[in-house]
ROSE-4610 file (N, C-alpha, C; in Angstrom, 1 decimal, always signed):
// ROSE-4610
residu = [M/M/M/R/R/R/L/L/L/P/P/P/W/W/W/S/S/S/T/T/T/R/R/R/L/L/L/Y/Y/Y/H/H/H/H/H/H/M/M/M/R/R/R/G/G/G/P/P/P/N/N/N/P/P/P/L/L/L/H/H/H/P/P/P/T/T/T/V/V/V/W/W/W/K/K/K/G/G/G/R/R/R/I/I/I/P/P/P/P/P/P/I/I/I/T/T/T/F/F/F/R/R/R/R/R/R/Y/Y/Y/R/R/R/E/E/E/S/S/S/D/D/D/L/L/L/D/D/D/G/G/G/C/C/C/V/V/V/N/N/N/L/L/L/Y/Y/Y/N/N/N/L/L/L/N/N/N/A/A/A/W/W/W/G/G/G/R/R/R/F/F/F/P/P/P/K/K/K/L/L/L/E/E/E/P/P/P/S/S/S/Y/Y/Y/S/S/S/T/T/T/I/I/I/L/L/L/A/A/A/S/S/S/G/G/G/R/R/R/A/A/A/Y/Y/Y/T/T/T/I/I/I/V/V/V/A/A/A/E/E/E/K/K/K/N/N/N/G/G/G/G/G/G/L/L/L/I/I/I/A/A/A/A/A/A/G/G/G/S/S/S/V/V/V/N/N/N/Y/Y/Y/Q/Q/Q/R/R/R/A/A/A/P/P/P/G/G/G/F/F/F/L/L/L/N/N/N/R/R/R/K/K/K/A/A/A/A/A/A/V/V/V/L/L/L/S/S/S/F/F/F/G/G/G/L/L/L/V/V/V/H/H/H/P/P/P/D/D/D/H/H/H/H/H/H/N/N/N/E/E/E/G/G/G/I/I/I/G/G/G/T/T/T/A/A/A/L/L/L/V/V/V/L/L/L/A/A/A/R/R/R/L/L/L/A/A/A/L/L/L/L/L/L/K/K/K/P/P/P/S/S/S/E/E/E/D/D/D/Y/Y/Y/Y/Y/Y/F/F/F/V/V/V/M/M/M/I/I/I/C/C/C/A/A/A/V/V/V/N/N/N/K/K/K/S/S/S/I/I/I/G/G/G/F/F/F/Y/Y/Y/R/R/R/R/R/R/L/L/L/G/G/G/F/F/F/Q/Q/Q/D/D/D/V/V/V/A/A/A/K/K/K/W/W/W/K/K/K/D/D/D/C/C/C/E/E/E/G/G/G/Q/Q/Q/E/E/E/H/H/H/P/P/P/V/V/V/A/A/A/M/M/M/L/L/L/E/E/E/F/F/F/L/L/L/R/R/R/R/R/R/E/E/E/I/I/I/R/R/R/A/A/A/C/C/C/R/R/R/K/K/K/L/L/L/L/L/L/A/A/A/D/D/D/Q/Q/Q/Q/Q/Q/V/V/V/I/I/I/Y/Y/Y/P/P/P/N/N/N/D/D/D/E/E/E/E/E/E/L/L/L/V/V/V/P/P/P/L/L/L/A/A/A/Q/Q/Q/S/S/S/D/D/D/E/E/E/R/R/R/S/S/S/P/P/P/A/A/A/A/A/A/P/P/P/S/S/S/C/C/C/S/S/S/P/P/P]
num = [1/1/1/2/2/2/3/3/3/4/4/4/5/5/5/6/6/6/7/7/7/8/8/8/9/9/9/10/10/10/11/11/11/12/12/12/13/13/13/14/14/14/15/15/15/16/16/16/17/17/17/18/18/18/19/19/19/20/20/20/21/21/21/22/22/22/23/23/23/24/24/24/25/25/25/26/26/26/27/27/27/28/28/28/29/29/29/30/30/30/31/31/31/32/32/32/33/33/33/34/34/34/35/35/35/36/36/36/37/37/37/38/38/38/39/39/39/40/40/40/41/41/41/42/42/42/43/43/43/44/44/44/45/45/45/46/46/46/47/47/47/48/48/48/49/49/49/50/50/50/51/51/51/52/52/52/53/53/53/54/54/54/55/55/55/56/56/56/57/57/57/58/58/58/59/59/59/60/60/60/61/61/61/62/62/62/63/63/63/64/64/64/65/65/65/66/66/66/67/67/67/68/68/68/69/69/69/70/70/70/71/71/71/72/72/72/73/73/73/74/74/74/75/75/75/76/76/76/77/77/77/78/78/78/79/79/79/80/80/80/81/81/81/82/82/82/83/83/83/84/84/84/85/85/85/86/86/86/87/87/87/88/88/88/89/89/89/90/90/90/91/91/91/92/92/92/93/93/93/94/94/94/95/95/95/96/96/96/97/97/97/98/98/98/99/99/99/100/100/100/101/101/101/102/102/102/103/103/103/104/104/104/105/105/105/106/106/106/107/107/107/108/108/108/109/109/109/110/110/110/111/111/111/112/112/112/113/113/113/114/114/114/115/115/115/116/116/116/117/117/117/118/118/118/119/119/119/120/120/120/121/121/121/122/122/122/123/123/123/124/124/124/125/125/125/126/126/126/127/127/127/128/128/128/129/129/129/130/130/130/131/131/131/132/132/132/133/133/133/134/134/134/135/135/135/136/136/136/137/137/137/138/138/138/139/139/139/140/140/140/141/141/141/142/142/142/143/143/143/144/144/144/145/145/145/146/146/146/147/147/147/148/148/148/149/149/149/150/150/150/151/151/151/152/152/152/153/153/153/154/154/154/155/155/155/156/156/156/157/157/157/158/158/158/159/159/159/160/160/160/161/161/161/162/162/162/163/163/163/164/164/164/165/165/165/166/166/166/167/167/167/168/168/168/169/169/169/170/170/170/171/171/171/172/172/172/173/173/173/174/174/174/175/175/175/176/176/176/177/177/177/178/178/178/179/179/179/180/180/180/181/181/181/182/182/182/183/183/183/184/184/184/185/185/185/186/186/186/187/187/187/188/188/188/189/189/189/190/190/190/191/191/191/192/192/192/193/193/193/194/194/194/195/195/195/196/196/196/197/197/197/198/198/198/199/199/199/200/200/200/201/201/201/202/202/202/203/203/203/204/204/204/205/205/205/206/206/206/207/207/207/208/208/208/209/209/209/210/210/210/211/211/211/212/212/212/213/213/213/214/214/214/215/215/215/216/216/216/217/217/217/218/218/218/219/219/219/220/220/220/221/221/221]
x = [-3.3/-5.1/-5.3/-5.9/-6.7/-8.3/-8.2/-9.9/-10.3/-11.6/-12.3/-12.2/-12.6/-13.0/-14.2/-15.0/-16.4/-16.3/-15.5/-15.6/-15.0/-13.5/-13.1/-14.0/-14.7/-15.0/-16.5/-17.2/-18.0/-17.9/-16.7/-16.5/-16.5/-16.7/-16.6/-17.7/-18.9/-19.8/-21.6/-22.5/-23.3/-24.1/-25.1/-26.1/-25.6/-27.1/-26.3/-25.4/-24.2/-23.9/-22.9/-21.6/-20.9/-21.3/-21.1/-21.7/-23.5/-24.3/-25.5/-25.6/-26.9/-27.2/-27.6/-28.6/-29.0/-28.2/-26.8/-25.7/-25.6/-25.5/-24.8/-26.2/-27.3/-28.5/-28.4/-28.1/-28.4/-27.0/-26.0/-24.5/-23.9/-24.4/-23.5/-24.5/-24.4/-25.0/-25.3/-26.6/-26.4/-25.2/-24.7/-23.9/-23.4/-22.2/-22.1/-21.0/-19.8/-18.3/-18.4/-17.7/-17.1/-15.8/-15.6/-14.0/-13.1/-12.0/-11.4/-10.8/-10.8/-10.5/-9.9/-9.1/-8.0/-8.4/-9.4/-10.0/-10.1/-10.4/-10.7/-9.4/-7.8/-6.9/-6.8/-7.1/-6.8/-8.2/-9.5/-10.1/-9.7/-8.8/-8.4/-7.4/-6.7/-5.2/-5.9/-7.1/-7.5/-8.3/-9.0/-9.1/-7.8/-7.0/-6.1/-5.2/-5.2/-4.4/-5.6/-6.9/-7.7/-7.7/-7.0/-7.5/-5.4/-4.4/-3.2/-3.0/-3.3/-2.8/-3.0/-1.6/-1.2/-1.7/-1.7/-2.1/-1.3/-0.9/-0.1/+1.5/+2.4/+3.5/+3.9/+5.2/+5.7/+5.7/+5.2/+5.0/+6.1/+6.7/+7.9/+7.5/+7.3/+6.5/+5.5/+5.0/+3.7/+3.0/+1.7/+0.0/+0.0/+0.0/-0.5/+0.4/+1.6/+2.3/+2.2/+1.7/+1.8/+0.0/-0.9/-2.4/-2.0/-1.5/-1.4/-0.7/+0.0/+1.0/+0.6/-0.9/-2.2/-1.2/-0.4/-0.3/-1.2/-2.4/-3.5/-4.8/-5.8/-7.0/-8.0/-8.1/-9.0/-10.8/-10.9/-12.9/-12.8/-13.8/-14.2/-15.5/-16.1/-17.3/-17.8/-18.6/-19.1/-20.3/-20.6/-21.6/-21.9/-22.8/-23.0/-22.0/-21.3/-20.3/-19.4/-18.8/-17.3/-17.3/-15.8/-15.2/-15.4/-16.0/-16.4/-15.5/-14.7/-14.4/-13.5/-12.3/-11.6/-10.6/-10.4/-9.6/-9.3/-7.7/-7.3/-7.1/-6.7/-6.5/-5.7/-4.8/-4.1/-3.6/-3.1/-2.5/-0.9/-0.6/+1.3/+1.6/+2.7/+3.2/+4.7/+4.1/+4.7/+5.8/+6.9/+8.1/+7.2/+8.0/+7.3/+6.0/+4.9/+3.4/+3.7/+5.2/+5.0/+4.7/+5.0/+4.8/+3.5/+2.4/+1.5/+0.6/-0.5/-0.7/-1.5/-0.9/-1.8/-2.5/-3.6/-4.6/-4.5/-3.8/-3.3/-4.4/-4.9/-5.7/-4.8/-5.0/-4.4/-5.3/-4.8/-5.1/-6.6/-7.2/-8.8/-9.0/-9.6/-9.9/-11.5/-11.7/-12.9/-13.2/-13.9/-14.0/-14.2/-13.4/-13.8/-15.1/-16.0/-17.5/-18.3/-17.8/-18.5/-17.8/-17.1/-16.5/-17.7/-17.4/-18.6/-19.8/-19.7/-21.3/-21.4/-20.1/-20.3/-19.7/-19.4/-18.6/-17.3/-16.6/-15.3/-15.3/-16.8/-16.5/-17.2/-18.0/-18.4/-17.1/-16.4/-15.5/-14.4/-14.1/-13.2/-14.3/-15.3/-16.1/-16.2/-16.6/-16.5/-15.1/-14.0/-12.5/-12.3/-12.7/-13.1/-13.5/-15.0/-15.7/-15.4/-14.2/-13.4/-12.6/-12.1/-11.6/-11.8/-11.0/-11.4/-11.7/-12.7/-13.2/-12.6/-11.2/-10.7/-9.8/-9.4/-8.3/-9.0/-8.7/-9.0/-9.4/-8.5/-8.6/-7.2/-7.2/-6.2/-5.4/-4.6/-4.2/-4.1/-5.1/-5.5/-4.6/-3.6/-3.2/-3.5/-3.2/-3.3/-2.1/-1.5/-0.1/-0.8/-1.2/-2.2/-1.1/-1.9/-1.0/-1.5/-1.1/-1.6/-3.2/-3.2/-4.5/-5.7/-5.6/-6.5/-6.5/-5.5/-5.7/-6.4/-7.1/-8.2/-9.3/-9.4/-10.6/-10.6/-9.4/-9.4/-9.2/-8.7/-8.5/-10.4/-11.3/-12.4/-13.1/-12.7/-13.0/-12.6/-11.6/-11.0/-9.5/-9.0/-7.7/-6.6/-5.5/-4.8/-3.2/-2.6/-1.0/-0.6/+0.5/+1.5/+2.8/+3.0/+4.4/+4.1/+5.5/+5.5/+6.1/+5.6/+6.4/+7.3/+8.1/+8.8/+8.7/+8.3/+8.0/+9.4/+9.3/+10.7/+11.8/+10.7/+11.9/+12.6/+11.8/+12.1/+11.3/+10.0/+9.4/+8.1/+8.0/+7.3/+5.7/+5.2/+3.7/+2.9/+1.9/+1.5/+0.8/+1.3/+1.0/-0.2/-1.3/-2.3/-2.7/-3.5/-3.6/-5.0/-5.7/-6.9/-7.0/-7.3/-7.4/-8.9/-9.1/-10.2/-10.9/-11.4/-12.0/-12.9/-12.7/-13.6/-15.1/-15.4/-17.3/-17.3/-16.1/-16.5/-16.6/-15.6/-15.7/-17.5/-17.9/-19.2/-20.6/-20.2/-20.9/-20.7/-19.3/-19.5/-20.2/-20.4/-21.1/-22.8/-23.0/-24.2/-24.7/-23.7/-23.9/-24.5/-23.7/-22.9/-24.6/-24.9/-26.2/-27.4/-27.8/-28.4/-28.5/-27.2/-27.5/-27.2/-27.7/-27.5/-26.2/-25.2/-24.0/-23.0/-23.2/-22.8/-21.4/-21.0/-19.5/-19.2/-18.5/-17.9/-17.7/-17.9/-17.8/-16.3/-15.1/-14.3/-13.1/-13.5/-12.8/-11.1/-11.5/-10.1/-9.6/-10.3/-8.6/-8.0/-8.3/-7.2/-5.8/-4.3/-3.1/-2.9/-1.6/-0.8/+0.3/+1.1/+2.2/+3.6/+4.6/+5.5/+5.9/+6.7/+6.6/+7.6/+7.4/+8.6/+9.4/+10.9/+12.0/+12.0/+11.3/+11.0/+11.1/+9.9/+9.5/+9.8/+10.0/+10.2/+9.1/+8.0/+6.7/+5.6/+6.0/+4.4/+4.6/+3.7/+4.0/+4.0/+4.5/+4.7/+4.1/+4.1/+2.9/+2.7/+1.6/+1.1/-0.3/-0.3/-1.1/-2.4]
y = [+2.1/+1.8/+2.6/+2.0/+2.8/+3.3/+4.9/+5.2/+5.1/+4.4/+4.0/+5.5/+5.7/+7.1/+7.7/+6.5/+7.3/+7.7/+6.9/+8.0/+9.3/+9.5/+10.9/+11.9/+11.5/+12.5/+12.9/+11.9/+12.3/+13.5/+13.7/+15.4/+16.6/+16.3/+17.2/+17.6/+16.6/+16.7/+16.5/+16.8/+16.6/+15.7/+14.8/+13.6/+12.3/+11.2/+9.9/+9.0/+9.4/+8.9/+9.7/+9.7/+11.0/+10.0/+8.4/+8.0/+7.9/+8.5/+8.4/+9.6/+9.5/+10.8/+11.7/+11.6/+12.7/+13.7/+13.5/+13.8/+15.4/+14.3/+15.2/+15.8/+15.7/+15.9/+17.8/+18.1/+19.5/+20.0/+19.1/+19.6/+18.9/+17.9/+17.0/+17.5/+17.9/+17.8/+16.8/+16.6/+15.4/+16.0/+14.7/+15.7/+13.9/+14.4/+13.0/+13.2/+12.2/+11.9/+10.7/+10.9/+10.1/+9.6/+8.7/+8.6/+9.5/+10.3/+11.3/+10.6/+11.2/+10.9/+11.9/+11.3/+12.1/+13.9/+13.8/+15.3/+16.0/+15.6/+16.8/+17.4/+16.7/+17.6/+18.8/+19.4/+21.1/+21.7/+21.2/+21.2/+21.1/+20.1/+20.3/+20.7/+20.9/+22.1/+23.4/+24.1/+25.0/+24.9/+24.0/+23.6/+24.0/+23.6/+23.3/+25.0/+25.5/+27.1/+27.6/+27.9/+28.5/+28.4/+27.7/+26.9/+27.4/+27.6/+27.0/+28.4/+29.7/+31.0/+31.4/+31.7/+31.6/+30.9/+29.7/+28.0/+27.0/+26.7/+25.4/+26.4/+25.1/+25.4/+25.5/+25.9/+25.5/+23.7/+23.3/+21.7/+21.1/+20.1/+19.7/+18.0/+17.1/+17.5/+18.4/+18.8/+19.6/+18.9/+19.5/+18.9/+17.8/+19.0/+18.2/+16.8/+16.9/+15.5/+14.5/+14.9/+14.0/+13.4/+14.0/+13.6/+12.9/+13.1/+12.6/+11.0/+10.8/+9.6/+8.2/+8.6/+8.2/+7.3/+8.0/+7.1/+7.1/+7.6/+7.6/+7.5/+7.1/+7.4/+8.6/+9.0/+10.6/+10.3/+11.3/+11.4/+12.8/+13.0/+15.0/+14.8/+15.9/+16.6/+17.6/+17.3/+18.8/+19.1/+20.3/+21.4/+22.6/+22.4/+23.2/+23.0/+22.1/+21.5/+21.8/+22.1/+22.6/+21.7/+21.5/+20.5/+21.4/+21.0/+22.0/+21.1/+20.0/+19.2/+18.1/+18.0/+16.7/+16.3/+15.1/+14.3/+13.2/+12.5/+11.6/+10.4/+9.5/+8.3/+7.4/+6.9/+5.6/+4.8/+3.5/+3.1/+2.9/+3.2/+2.9/+2.1/+1.4/+1.1/+1.8/+2.2/+3.2/+2.8/+3.5/+3.2/+3.9/+3.2/+3.6/+3.3/+2.3/+1.9/+0.4/-0.2/-1.5/-2.0/-1.9/-1.6/-2.4/-1.7/-1.5/-0.9/-1.5/-0.7/+0.9/+2.0/+3.0/+4.0/+4.4/+4.9/+6.8/+6.9/+8.6/+9.4/+10.4/+11.4/+12.3/+12.7/+14.1/+15.0/+16.3/+16.9/+17.0/+17.3/+17.6/+19.0/+19.2/+20.5/+20.8/+21.9/+22.7/+24.2/+24.3/+25.4/+26.3/+27.4/+28.6/+29.3/+29.1/+29.4/+28.4/+27.3/+26.2/+26.1/+26.3/+26.4/+26.6/+25.4/+25.8/+25.4/+24.9/+24.0/+22.6/+22.3/+20.9/+19.6/+20.4/+19.3/+18.8/+19.5/+18.9/+17.6/+17.9/+16.7/+16.1/+15.8/+14.6/+14.0/+14.9/+14.6/+13.7/+13.7/+13.2/+11.8/+11.7/+10.6/+9.8/+10.6/+9.4/+8.7/+9.5/+8.5/+7.5/+7.8/+6.6/+5.9/+6.2/+4.5/+3.8/+4.2/+3.6/+2.6/+2.8/+1.8/+0.1/-0.5/-1.8/-2.7/-2.8/-3.5/-5.0/-5.3/-6.4/-6.6/-4.9/-4.7/-4.8/-4.8/-4.5/-2.6/-2.6/-0.9/-0.7/+1.5/+1.9/+2.4/+3.2/+4.4/+5.5/+6.4/+7.4/+8.6/+8.9/+10.1/+11.1/+12.5/+13.4/+14.6/+15.0/+15.5/+17.0/+17.9/+18.8/+20.3/+21.2/+22.8/+23.6/+24.2/+24.9/+25.6/+26.0/+26.3/+25.6/+24.3/+23.5/+22.4/+22.5/+21.3/+21.1/+22.5/+22.5/+21.8/+22.0/+20.8/+19.7/+19.1/+17.7/+17.1/+18.0/+17.8/+17.4/+18.9/+19.1/+17.3/+16.2/+15.2/+14.1/+14.1/+13.2/+12.7/+13.6/+13.5/+14.1/+13.3/+14.0/+13.9/+15.4/+15.5/+14.6/+13.7/+12.8/+13.5/+14.6/+14.6/+15.9/+15.9/+16.9/+16.8/+17.1/+16.8/+18.2/+18.4/+19.1/+19.2/+20.6/+20.8/+21.0/+21.4/+21.4/+22.3/+23.7/+24.7/+24.4/+23.3/+23.2/+23.3/+24.4/+24.5/+23.5/+22.9/+22.3/+22.5/+21.5/+20.9/+19.9/+20.4/+18.9/+18.2/+16.9/+15.2/+15.2/+14.6/+13.7/+12.8/+11.9/+10.5/+10.4/+9.3/+9.3/+7.7/+6.5/+5.2/+5.1/+4.6/+3.9/+2.5/+1.9/+0.5/+0.2/-1.1/-1.8/-1.7/-1.7/-1.2/+0.0/+1.2/+2.5/+2.9/+1.9/+1.8/+1.5/+0.7/+0.2/+1.5/+1.4/+2.9/+4.1/+4.5/+5.4/+5.4/+4.7/+4.0/+4.1/+3.7/+4.0/+5.2/+6.0/+7.5/+8.3/+7.9/+8.2/+8.2/+6.8/+6.5/+6.9/+7.4/+8.0/+9.7/+10.1/+11.6/+11.5/+10.5/+10.8/+11.7/+11.1/+11.0/+10.1/+10.3/+9.0/+9.3/+7.3/+7.5/+6.8/+6.3/+5.0/+3.7/+2.7/+1.5/+1.2/+1.4/+1.4/+0.7/+0.1/+0.3/-0.8/-1.7/-2.3/-1.5/-0.2/+0.6/+1.5/+1.4/+2.4/+1.9/+2.3/+1.9/+1.9/+1.1/+0.9/+1.6/+2.4/+3.7/+3.1/+3.4/+3.1/+4.4/+4.1/+5.2/+6.1/+7.5/+8.2/+8.6/+8.7/+9.0/+10.3/+11.3/+12.4/+12.6/+11.7/+12.0/+10.4/+9.9/+9.0/+8.5/+9.3/+9.3/+9.1/+8.9/+9.4/+9.0/+8.8/+8.1/+9.6/+9.1/+10.5/+11.3/+12.9/+14.0/+14.6/+15.3/+15.9/+16.8/+17.9/+18.8/+18.3]
z = [+27.7/+27.9/+26.4/+25.4/+24.3/+24.4/+24.5/+24.7/+23.4/+23.3/+21.6/+21.5/+19.7/+19.3/+19.8/+20.2/+20.3/+21.7/+22.9/+24.4/+24.0/+23.3/+23.1/+22.6/+21.2/+20.7/+21.5/+22.6/+23.1/+23.6/+24.0/+25.0/+24.2/+22.7/+22.2/+21.2/+21.2/+20.8/+21.6/+21.6/+22.3/+21.7/+22.1/+22.0/+22.5/+21.9/+23.1/+22.2/+21.6/+21.2/+20.0/+19.5/+18.8/+16.9/+16.9/+15.5/+15.5/+16.7/+16.3/+15.4/+14.4/+13.8/+14.3/+15.6/+15.8/+16.7/+16.6/+17.0/+16.1/+14.6/+13.3/+12.5/+13.1/+12.3/+11.9/+10.7/+10.6/+10.7/+11.0/+10.5/+9.3/+8.9/+7.6/+6.6/+5.6/+4.6/+3.5/+3.1/+1.8/+0.6/+0.8/-0.8/-1.1/-2.3/-3.1/-3.6/-2.8/-3.2/-4.1/-4.9/-6.2/-6.4/-7.0/-7.2/-8.1/-7.9/-8.5/-10.0/-10.8/-12.2/-12.9/-13.9/-14.3/-15.2/-15.4/-15.9/-14.3/-13.7/-12.7/-11.8/-12.5/-11.7/-11.9/-12.7/-12.3/-11.5/-11.2/-10.3/-8.9/-8.8/-7.7/-7.5/-8.4/-8.1/-7.7/-8.4/-8.1/-6.6/-6.0/-4.7/-3.9/-4.1/-3.2/-3.2/-4.7/-4.8/-4.0/-3.9/-3.3/-1.8/-1.1/+0.4/+0.7/-0.1/+0.0/+0.9/+0.4/+1.1/+2.1/+2.9/+4.5/+5.2/+4.6/+5.5/+5.2/+4.0/+4.0/+3.4/+4.0/+3.3/+1.8/+1.6/+0.0/+0.0/-0.8/-1.0/-2.2/-1.6/-2.9/-2.6/-3.6/-5.2/-4.9/-6.1/-6.1/-5.6/-5.6/-5.1/-6.5/-7.6/-8.8/-9.2/-8.7/-9.0/-8.4/-6.9/-6.0/-6.3/-6.7/-7.0/-8.1/-9.3/-10.6/-10.2/-9.2/-9.1/-8.7/-8.2/-7.6/-6.5/-5.6/-4.6/-3.1/-2.8/-2.7/-3.2/-2.8/-2.9/-2.9/-4.1/-3.8/-4.4/-3.5/-3.6/-3.5/-4.3/-5.2/-5.0/-4.8/-4.7/-5.6/-6.6/-7.0/-6.6/-7.3/-7.6/-8.4/-9.6/-10.5/-11.4/-11.4/-12.6/-12.4/-11.0/-10.7/-9.0/-8.9/-7.7/-6.6/-5.6/-4.1/-3.2/-3.4/-2.1/-2.9/-2.3/-1.9/-1.1/-1.5/-0.1/-0.1/+0.3/-0.1/+0.7/+0.9/+2.1/+1.2/+1.9/+1.8/+3.1/+2.6/+3.8/+4.1/+5.1/+5.2/+6.4/+6.5/+7.7/+7.9/+9.2/+10.0/+10.5/+10.7/+12.0/+13.1/+14.1/+15.4/+15.9/+15.2/+15.2/+15.2/+15.6/+15.7/+14.3/+13.3/+11.9/+11.6/+12.3/+12.2/+11.0/+10.0/+9.0/+9.9/+9.5/+9.6/+8.4/+8.5/+7.4/+7.5/+6.5/+6.4/+5.7/+6.2/+5.4/+4.8/+3.6/+3.1/+2.3/+2.1/+1.0/+1.5/+2.6/+2.5/+2.2/+1.3/+1.0/+0.6/+0.8/+0.6/+0.0/-1.0/-1.5/-0.5/-0.8/+0.7/+0.6/-0.6/-0.8/+0.0/+0.1/+1.1/+2.4/+2.9/+4.4/+5.1/+6.6/+8.0/+7.0/+6.2/+5.8/+6.2/+6.8/+7.1/+6.1/+5.2/+4.0/+4.3/+5.5/+5.7/+6.3/+7.3/+8.5/+7.3/+6.7/+5.8/+4.8/+4.4/+3.8/+4.5/+5.8/+6.7/+7.0/+7.5/+7.6/+6.4/+5.4/+4.1/+3.5/+4.3/+3.7/+5.2/+6.1/+7.3/+7.3/+6.5/+5.7/+4.8/+4.7/+3.0/+3.6/+5.2/+5.8/+5.6/+5.3/+5.4/+6.9/+7.3/+8.3/+8.9/+8.4/+8.4/+9.5/+9.8/+11.3/+11.9/+13.1/+14.5/+14.7/+14.5/+14.5/+13.6/+13.6/+12.5/+13.7/+13.4/+13.4/+12.4/+13.0/+11.6/+11.8/+10.6/+10.8/+9.8/+10.2/+9.4/+9.9/+9.0/+9.2/+8.5/+9.5/+9.2/+9.3/+9.3/+9.2/+10.7/+11.3/+12.2/+12.2/+11.1/+10.9/+10.8/+10.6/+10.9/+11.6/+12.4/+13.5/+14.5/+14.7/+15.7/+15.0/+13.9/+13.0/+13.6/+13.6/+13.5/+15.0/+15.9/+17.7/+17.6/+17.2/+17.4/+17.1/+15.8/+15.4/+16.5/+17.2/+18.1/+18.0/+17.0/+17.0/+17.9/+18.2/+19.4/+18.9/+19.1/+18.7/+19.2/+18.2/+18.9/+18.1/+17.3/+16.6/+15.8/+15.1/+14.2/+12.9/+12.0/+10.6/+10.2/+9.1/+8.8/+7.4/+6.9/+5.4/+5.1/+3.1/+2.7/+3.0/+3.8/+4.3/+5.7/+6.3/+7.6/+8.5/+8.4/+9.2/+10.0/+11.0/+11.9/+11.8/+11.9/+11.8/+12.3/+12.8/+13.3/+13.2/+13.6/+13.4/+14.6/+14.3/+15.0/+14.6/+15.4/+15.0/+16.0/+15.3/+16.0/+15.5/+16.7/+17.0/+16.7/+15.5/+14.9/+14.8/+15.4/+15.6/+14.5/+14.3/+13.5/+13.7/+14.5/+14.8/+14.4/+14.6/+14.6/+12.7/+12.2/+10.8/+10.2/+10.8/+10.4/+10.9/+12.1/+12.6/+12.0/+11.5/+10.6/+9.0/+8.5/+7.6/+7.7/+8.7/+8.9/+8.9/+9.9/+9.9/+8.5/+7.8/+6.1/+5.7/+5.7/+5.3/+5.3/+6.4/+7.4/+7.4/+6.9/+6.8/+5.0/+4.3/+2.8/+2.2/+2.8/+2.0/+1.3/+0.4/-0.8/-0.7/-0.9/-1.5/-2.1/-3.0/-3.5/-2.7/-3.2/-2.8/-2.8/-2.6/-3.2/-2.3/-1.1/-0.3/-0.6/-1.6/-1.9/-2.8/-3.3/-4.1/-3.1/-2.2/-1.5/-1.1/-1.7/-1.6/-0.3/-0.2/+0.7/-0.1/+0.7/+0.4/+1.1/+0.6/+1.7/+2.3/+3.7/+4.7/+3.9/+4.6/+4.9/+5.7/+5.7/+6.3/+7.0/+6.4/+7.4/+8.7/+9.0/+10.4/+10.8/+12.1/+12.2/+13.6/+13.8/+14.4/+13.2/+12.3/+11.3/+10.1/+9.3/+7.8/+7.1/+5.9/+4.9/+5.2/+4.9/+5.2/+4.3/+4.2/+3.3/+4.2/+3.8/+4.5/+4.3]
């Protein structure tokens, strides 16, 4: 039996409903996300490097190569002329999930000077809001690292598998079942909290699945 995301998340958050604006009042700052452009590459790589030390495994191909490939749709946020957040999302048809379309969140990065300000939560919700409500529900996957998995668990993700980096080290894969009505509720929540994101649901690409993990789509932290 599938438990709705709202039911699972209710046990982690206080309020009448986890997608009700009162739950997030004061937790998510007003912020504007826009579509990534080529001139953002250096800024995104800087965000990656600032977050990588002691947290991310060695990555092959590199983050800059993956970002430039366009295999995922990426949003960014700026402040005082510099990037403070970036995150990507795409669709995949993953083995082990009845060939159902999965949504994959990857490379959720927030500048260390802006950690613990609610920007990371806004970044997750903005990418969930980009999902097309044409599907009844999505398996939303995140291939995390040990130092970030707790954040995703608090948002309702559940551990389902492991992924291996290029050196053979294992890291957690987590999944969230996100319903059509929750996409709509997420969009309303962001509007109420003055979080702006591009109206680009048609631009989120469908990528190929990866054979490295039979239980999950291709993995990036």
